[in-house]
DRENNUMI-945230 format. One line per 4 residues: number of its first residue (from 1); their letters; for each residue x, y, z of C-alpha. Coordinates in steps of 0.5 Angstrom, whole numbers. Layout:
% residues N
NUM> a> X:Y:Z; ...
% end
This chain:
% residues 610
1> xxxx> 0:0:0; 3:7:-2; 4:12:3; -3:16:5
5> xxxx> -4:22:2; -6:28:7; -5:35:7; -2:38:14
9> xxxx> -6:36:20; -9:42:23; -12:43:30; -19:46:30
13> xxxx> -22:43:37; -28:47:39; -32:47:46; -39:49:47
17> xxxx> -42:49:54; -49:47:53; -54:49:59; -60:47:55
21> xxxx> -58:40:54; -54:39:60; -47:37:57; -40:40:55
25> xxxx> -39:39:47; -32:38:45; -32:38:37; -26:35:33
29> xxxx> -22:33:39; -16:29:36; -14:23:39; -7:21:38
33> xxxx> -5:14:35; 1:9:37; 2:7:30; 1:13:26
37> xxxx> 2:21:26; -5:22:24; -10:22:29; -17:20:30
41> xxxx> -22:25:31; -28:25:36; -34:29:38; -34:28:46
45> xxxx> -40:30:50; -39:31:58; -44:32:63; -45:39:65
49> xxxx> -43:39:73; -41:45:78; -35:40:80; -29:41:75
53> xxxx> -26:34:78; -32:30:76; -31:24:73; -35:19:69
57> xxxx> -35:12:65; -35:13:58; -39:10:52; -35:10:46
61> xxxx> -37:9:39; -32:8:33; -35:8:26; -36:10:18
65> xxxx> -42:14:18; -40:21:20; -40:23:27; -42:30:25
69> xxxx> -48:28:21; -55:29:25; -59:22:25; -65:27:22
73> xxxx> -60:28:16; -58:21:15; -64:18:15; -70:22:16
77> xxxx> -76:17:16; -72:13:21; -71:19:26; -78:21:26
81> xxxx> -80:14:29; -74:14:34; -77:14:42; -77:22:43
85> xxxx> -73:20:49; -67:19:45; -68:25:39; -64:31:40
89> xxxx> -59:35:36; -53:31:37; -57:24:35; -53:20:30
93> xxxx> -55:14:26; -54:7:30; -51:11:36; -53:12:43
97> xxxx> -56:19:44; -51:24:48; -56:28:51; -60:22:54
101> xxxx> -53:18:57; -50:25:59; -56:26:64; -55:19:66
105> xxxx> -48:20:68; -44:18:62; -39:21:58; -40:20:50
109> xxxx> -34:19:45; -36:19:38; -30:18:33; -30:18:26
113> xxxx> -26:11:24; -20:12:20; -20:15:13; -27:17:14
117> xxxx> -31:24:17; -25:28:20; -20:22:21; -15:22:16
121> xxxx> -11:15:14; -13:9:10; -20:7:9; -20:0:10
125> xxxx> -27:-2:14; -27:-8:19; -19:-9:18; -14:-10:23
129> xxxx> -11:-3:22; -17:0:24; -19:-4:30; -12:-2:32
133> xxxx> -14:5:32; -21:3:36; -16:0:41; -12:7:42
137> xxxx> -19:11:42; -21:6:48; -15:7:52; -15:14:51
141> xxxx> -22:15:53; -20:11:60; -14:16:61; -18:23:61
145> xxxx> -18:27:67; -26:27:66; -26:19:66; -27:14:71
149> xxxx> -22:9:67; -28:5:65; -30:5:58; -36:1:55
153> xxxx> -38:0:48; -45:1:45; -48:1:38; -52:-2:33
157> xxxx> -50:-6:27; -43:-3:24; -42:0:31; -43:-7:34
161> xxxx> -39:-11:29; -33:-7:31; -34:-8:38; -33:-16:38
165> xxxx> -26:-14:34; -23:-9:39; -26:-13:45; -21:-19:43
169> xxxx> -15:-14:43; -17:-13:51; -15:-5:51; -14:-2:58
173> xxxx> -20:1:61; -25:-3:57; -31:-6:62; -37:-8:58
177> xxxx> -39:-9:51; -47:-9:48; -46:-11:41; -53:-10:38
181> xxxx> -55:-13:32; -48:-14:29; -44:-19:25; -38:-22:29
185> xxxx> -35:-26:23; -34:-22:17; -34:-27:12; -39:-32:14
189> xxxx> -44:-27:17; -44:-21:12; -39:-22:5; -40:-29:3
193> xxxx> -46:-33:5; -44:-40:5; -38:-38:0; -43:-34:-4
197> xxxx> -42:-27:-5; -47:-22:-2; -46:-17:-7; -52:-12:-7
201> xxxx> -52:-10:0; -45:-9:0; -45:-4:-6; -51:0:-3
205> xxxx> -48:0:4; -41:2:1; -43:7:-4; -49:11:0
209> xxxx> -46:10:7; -38:10:7; -35:12:0; -39:19:0
213> xxxx> -36:20:7; -29:19:6; -24:24:9; -22:29:3
217> xxxx> -27:28:-1; -29:34:-5; -36:36:-5; -39:32:1
221> xxxx> -43:37:4; -47:38:-2; -49:31:-3; -56:28:-3
225> xxxx> -59:22:-4; -66:19:-5; -70:20:1; -71:13:2
229> xxxx> -66:10:7; -60:11:10; -54:15:7; -49:20:9
233> xxxx> -52:26:7; -49:33:9; -43:31:12; -38:37:13
237> xxxx> -33:38:8; -26:36:11; -22:40:16; -16:40:12
241> xxxx> -19:41:5; -20:36:-1; -16:31:-4; -15:29:-11
245> xxxx> -19:23:-14; -12:19:-15; -10:20:-8; -17:18:-5
249> xxxx> -17:12:-9; -10:10:-6; -12:12:1; -18:7:1
253> xxxx> -19:-1:0; -26:-1:-4; -30:-7:-1; -34:-8:-7
257> xxxx> -28:-9:-11; -24:-13:-5; -30:-18:-4; -31:-19:-11
261> xxxx> -24:-21:-12; -23:-25:-6; -26:-32:-5; -23:-35:1
265> xxxx> -21:-34:8; -14:-35:7; -14:-30:2; -10:-24:5
269> xxxx> -16:-19:4; -20:-24:9; -14:-27:13; -12:-20:15
273> xxxx> -19:-19:18; -19:-25:23; -19:-25:30; -21:-30:36
277> xxxx> -28:-29:39; -25:-33:45; -20:-27:47; -26:-23:49
281> xxxx> -26:-23:57; -30:-17:58; -38:-18:60; -42:-18:54
285> xxxx> -49:-17:52; -51:-19:45; -57:-17:42; -60:-21:36
289> xxxx> -66:-20:32; -70:-26:29; -71:-22:23; -64:-20:21
293> xxxx> -64:-27:17; -59:-24:12; -54:-20:16; -53:-19:24
297> xxxx> -57:-25:27; -52:-31:26; -46:-26:28; -49:-24:35
301> xxxx> -51:-32:37; -44:-34:35; -41:-28:38; -44:-30:45
305> xxxx> -43:-37:44; -35:-37:43; -34:-31:47; -29:-32:53
309> xxxx> -33:-28:58; -34:-30:65; -41:-26:64; -44:-26:58
313> xxxx> -51:-26:56; -55:-27:49; -62:-23:48; -67:-25:42
317> xxxx> -71:-19:40; -76:-17:34; -77:-11:30; -73:-7:25
321> xxxx> -66:-6:26; -66:1:27; -71:2:32; -71:-3:38
325> xxxx> -64:0:40; -68:6:43; -74:3:46; -75:5:53
329> xxxx> -75:-2:56; -69:-4:52; -65:2:54; -67:1:61
333> xxxx> -64:-6:60; -57:-3:57; -57:2:62; -58:-3:68
337> xxxx> -52:-8:64; -47:-2:64; -49:1:71; -47:-6:73
341> xxxx> -40:-6:70; -38:1:69; -41:4:75; -41:-2:80
345> xxxx> -49:-1:81; -52:-7:80; -59:-7:81; -61:-13:77
349> xxxx> -55:-18:78; -51:-18:72; -45:-19:76; -47:-24:80
353> xxxx> -46:-31:77; -52:-35:76; -57:-29:78; -59:-27:71
357> xxxx> -61:-32:66; -56:-32:60; -61:-33:55; -67:-29:54
361> xxxx> -72:-32:48; -77:-28:44; -82:-33:42; -86:-32:35
365> xxxx> -93:-35:36; -98:-33:31; -99:-28:25; -99:-21:28
369> xxxx> -96:-18:21; -89:-15:20; -86:-8:21; -91:-7:27
373> xxxx> -88:-6:34; -94:-5:38; -97:-12:35; -90:-15:36
377> xxxx> -91:-14:44; -95:-20:44; -89:-24:43; -88:-27:50
381> xxxx> -80:-28:53; -77:-34:56; -71:-35:60; -66:-40:58
385> xxxx> -60:-43:62; -56:-44:56; -55:-44:48; -57:-48:44
389> xxxx> -63:-49:49; -61:-56:53; -67:-60:52; -67:-59:44
393> xxxx> -69:-65:40; -66:-65:33; -72:-68:29; -71:-70:22
397> xxxx> -76:-68:17; -75:-72:10; -76:-69:3; -79:-73:-1
401> xxxx> -80:-73:-9; -87:-72:-9; -85:-65:-5; -88:-67:2
405> xxxx> -84:-66:8; -85:-72:13; -82:-74:20; -82:-81:17
409> xxxx> -76:-84:14; -77:-86:6; -78:-93:5; -75:-97:-1
413> xxxx> -76:-92:-7; -73:-92:-14; -68:-87:-16; -71:-81:-18
417> xxxx> -69:-73:-18; -73:-67:-17; -70:-61:-22; -70:-54:-22
421> xxxx> -66:-49:-27; -60:-46:-24; -58:-39:-24; -65:-36:-21
425> xxxx> -65:-29:-18; -70:-25:-14; -74:-23:-21; -74:-30:-24
429> xxxx> -73:-35:-18; -72:-42:-19; -74:-46:-13; -78:-53:-11
433> xxxx> -82:-53:-4; -83:-59:0; -89:-58:5; -90:-61:11
437> xxxx> -97:-64:13; -101:-60:18; -98:-61:25; -102:-64:30
441> xxxx> -100:-60:36; -97:-54:38; -89:-55:37; -84:-50:38
445> xxxx> -78:-49:34; -72:-45:37; -64:-46:35; -60:-48:29
449> xxxx> -62:-51:23; -58:-56:18; -60:-59:12; -57:-65:8
453> xxxx> -58:-66:1; -56:-70:-5; -55:-65:-11; -52:-65:-18
457> xxxx> -52:-61:-24; -53:-62:-31; -49:-56:-35; -51:-52:-41
461> xxxx> -44:-49:-41; -37:-51:-44; -35:-51:-37; -28:-49:-39
465> xxxx> -27:-47:-32; -30:-52:-28; -38:-53:-26; -41:-51:-19
469> xxxx> -48:-51:-16; -50:-45:-11; -56:-48:-6; -60:-43:-3
473> xxxx> -65:-45:2; -71:-42:6; -75:-44:12; -82:-42:11
477> xxxx> -88:-42:16; -96:-43:14; -101:-41:19; -107:-46:20
481> xxxx> -111:-40:16; -107:-42:10; -103:-36:10; -95:-35:10
485> xxxx> -93:-32:16; -88:-26:15; -84:-23:20; -80:-16:21
489> xxxx> -74:-16:17; -68:-11:18; -71:-5:14; -78:-7:16
493> xxxx> -79:-11:10; -83:-18:10; -78:-24:11; -79:-32:12
497> xxxx> -77:-36:18; -69:-36:16; -65:-38:10; -58:-41:9
501> xxxx> -53:-42:3; -48:-46:0; -43:-46:-6; -42:-54:-7
505> xxxx> -35:-53:-9; -34:-51:-1; -38:-57:2; -32:-59:6
509> xxxx> -33:-60:13; -28:-59:18; -31:-64:23; -25:-65:27
513> xxxx> -26:-58:29; -29:-57:36; -33:-52:33; -37:-57:29
517> xxxx> -43:-60:32; -49:-64:29; -53:-57:28; -48:-53:26
521> xxxx> -43:-56:20; -36:-52:21; -33:-50:15; -26:-46:14
525> xxxx> -28:-44:7; -20:-44:5; -18:-44:-2; -14:-51:0
529> xxxx> -21:-54:2; -24:-53:-5; -27:-59:-8; -29:-61:-15
533> xxxx> -36:-61:-18; -37:-65:-24; -43:-66:-29; -48:-71:-27
537> xxxx> -44:-73:-20; -48:-73:-14; -46:-70:-8; -48:-70:-1
541> xxxx> -48:-64:3; -50:-61:9; -52:-54:9; -52:-49:15
545> xxxx> -59:-45:16; -59:-39:21; -62:-40:27; -69:-38:28
549> xxxx> -75:-39:32; -83:-40:31; -88:-43:35; -92:-47:30
553> xxxx> -99:-47:32; -104:-54:31; -105:-54:24; -99:-50:21
557> xxxx> -94:-53:16; -87:-52:15; -84:-51:8; -77:-52:6
561> xxxx> -75:-49:0; -69:-50:-5; -67:-45:-10; -61:-43:-15
565> xxxx> -62:-36:-13; -65:-31:-8; -72:-32:-7; -78:-28:-3
569> xxxx> -75:-25:4; -68:-23:1; -69:-16:0; -63:-12:-1
573> xxxx> -59:-17:1; -58:-21:-6; -53:-25:-9; -53:-23:-16
577> xxxx> -46:-22:-18; -45:-24:-25; -37:-24:-23; -38:-29:-17
581> xxxx> -44:-33:-21; -42:-33:-28; -47:-37:-33; -40:-41:-36
585> xxxx> -40:-44:-29; -47:-45:-26; -52:-45:-32; -56:-51:-33
589> xxxx> -60:-56:-29; -60:-57:-21; -62:-64:-19; -64:-66:-12
593> xxxx> -63:-74:-12; -67:-79:-8; -66:-87:-8; -63:-92:-4
597> xxxx> -57:-89:1; -60:-82:-2; -64:-79:4; -65:-71:4
601> xxxx> -67:-68:10; -67:-62:15; -66:-62:22; -70:-58:26
605> xxxx> -69:-56:33; -76:-58:37; -76:-55:44; -81:-60:48
609> xx> -86:-56:53; -83:-56:60
% end
């Protein structure tokens, strides 16, 4: 990487005593870095006090969206729906509101990630280098005269995903983290589902929310976007001035290009972003959303599972990804957790071993509609002693050639196959559905899911570069009324129960690894793990579907959908890159095979009633 181009750094820190909002606002504070002469710039919000020696625990966020862009500008529609307790002129997208938290006795440090906003340097999101900068920001926050030395991390999505990474580095002063709906595995959770590039969201996110906020970008204060959805609108121009386009290109790693060009976890691009969840020691409250079936859900569940923390908690919620973080009852939860570990005020018992149940599940029963927070309040919550739920009964549902889904293993049958066209997409889905009989009694399904399929491909191409098969699986629930039940997705869109993916050339499972479980096949997705796919050959593969929950009513049905591309519920999280899925490699007919020794089934985590 060439030397970072940047004008001479200036110090333009401003300080405002805001009596109306009860805080002191310090803008563009330069935080020194151990490994660079370039600073990270942050906005600092300190509770107003008559005591000049007052000290406060600190909540830190570090991310790409512009510390100076008001929430209302970034996403006006979302801001209008946020709990009024958390709407102020200082509010910013996916971060804690300074006015509220200063009133609760916390200082806030909101930092621009390296290479973005007012922080110079290399733009390389989710990288080791930018995590090292985050590390320095945390330690700096713990060392300030107004700090008690205790730092907590609190934020949504990207501001959650980055928490896992910096916590694993164990910065001095870090006392607790609350990663709220945020991936923990860059490759598996976000970029390459089952080895398949999730390009549509990455492109949307990069071009509207990140690239436009790059340090030194000309004219960014005048940028506008269509009003539908988030975007880095109205960022202030760079303090030091604009950079030439060539310098901007040299100063960034482009996620859209890098994720397309790199396919395996041992590629330098992905390998450089690796870390170990097991290295996390601080208390963790991981909040997963059942509706985040294409970005956040898996990361929160497995982040909790593998974190090395003595005190760790997993909480499942529902609703859109932008609003629950600010619900009154959820903020009370955040506050009690942070008070326990940053203030020593534990009114709940978070810091007492065994006092608080480690897992809280929201039970999705009935057909209440989607994107309606009030109606979703009917969902009950239940505490559990562990995850996966210890009394889980993995129950096989077998796929049959007549498109049935049954708990009875197939008897002797002649070899046959069910076929569908390859290279489907959301506009032209190519899928087959296997439907269960009506359930005879209410049945809860909660946990991880794996499907076993026997598949092959008949190619339409010359296949000079070999063949492959992309498997897209969806689990759906049909209410006794006959209607499919949809749940609230990330953007308020209707989503099914869950989805899963696998590129068949990535089918190798590392069953020798301790992380491999009957309910969670462990794959490393290494270039050395790639296996051939030949026309007409039948391959038995295990496909991971993301965790889910549903209480199937008596008379309800479960549907297993197998497709060759994205189907309903994918929304903006599509896998339609022609570079990643070229017709020369994937076009043809995909087949699911049945017969002696070719059982096809899905293992569902059934939870017996207590």
